[in-house]
C-alpha positions, 0 to 999 in steps of 0.5 A: 500500500502507498503510504505517505508519512503523517508528518507530510499530511499538511502537504497532502491535504493542500494538494488534494484540497487545492486540486478539488477546489480548482477543478470545481472552479474551472468547471464552473468557469467552463460551463458557457462552452457548449461543445463537449470537446471545447468544454473539456479542453478549456476545463483542463487548461483552466484547472491546470493553471489555477492549480499551479497558482493555488497549490503554493497559496494553500500550502503557505496560507493554511497554517496562518488560517489555522492559527487565525481560526484558533484565535477566533474560536474557543473550546466549549466547556 
């Protein structure tokens, strides 16, 4: 079985989360294209470009967002 050490879970999460988010956003942006071939080509190009941009953003922003979330919330008693 393919297993990545848990200490890299932040990176695995970032790759999966940014890939899924960009895939959905690219599909929404490509909806106006009516032909299946045009849609697929545009969607793939849009997804790849957005993932290249978003992956480093997600990986570097996630720790700051987690800290901000911890600051803005509190444990329930």
